[in-house]
N, C-alpha and C positions, 0 to 999 in steps of 0.2 A: 504494500500500500504506500502511496506517495507520501502520506503524512508521517511515516516512519523514516523517510529519507532525510539524512542529515542536512543536505543542501536545501531541501524544502523548509526544514525547521529553521535553518539560519535565515533564509529569505523572509519567512513569516515573522520571526522575532524582530528582525531589523525593520520591516515595514511597520509592525506594531509600535516600535520605539519612535519611529519618525512620525507616525500618526499622533502619538501622545504629545510629542514636541509641538506639532502644528496646533493641536487642540489647546495646548497651554498658551501659545502665542495669541490664538484667536480669543481665548477667554480674557487674557490680559488686555487686549485691545478693546473688547467690549466693556470690561470693568473700568477702564481708564481711557475713555475716548479722546481725551486731550493729548495723550501720548501718540507719537507717530511710530507705530510698529510695522509699517508697511514693508520695509526692507527685511525685517526678521520673518514676517509672514511669507514673503516671497521666497526667501531662502528655504524655509520649511516646506513650502509647496514644491519647490524644485526637488528637495530630498525625497518627499513622498512620491512624486511623479516617477523619479528614477527607481525607487524601491518597488512601486506598484508595477512598473513595466517588467521588472525582474519576476515578480510573482505571476504575472500574466502568462509567462512562459510555461507555467505548470498547469494551465487550464485551457479549456476549449474556447478560443477567442471568438469563434463564430457564434457559439452559444451565448457568450457574454453580450455581443453586439445585438443578437436577437432579443435578449432580455431587456436591454436598454431601449431598443426601438419599441418593444411592446409596452414598456412602462412609461417612457418619456417621449416617445414619438421620434420621428425623423428630425434631421437638422432644422427643417422648416417648421417644426413644432407639431406636425400632424402625427397622430398615433392612435392607439385604441383608447 
């Protein structure tokens, strides 16, 4: 099973860490809107994007796109 794979576990842990860091920056920004955390949020978004891209290698990308299209529609906003 893939979830017992050490590489998958590493990628999953690193993605979770980056998501937590992004969440922390978003919470800080919403709690203190007078502070400018734009750069830090942008950095964390980049880290999450990179790690998420690594995780996507473990999954069926076509199934993910199908789910996204079904849930949120196409790029033009149309969907179910």
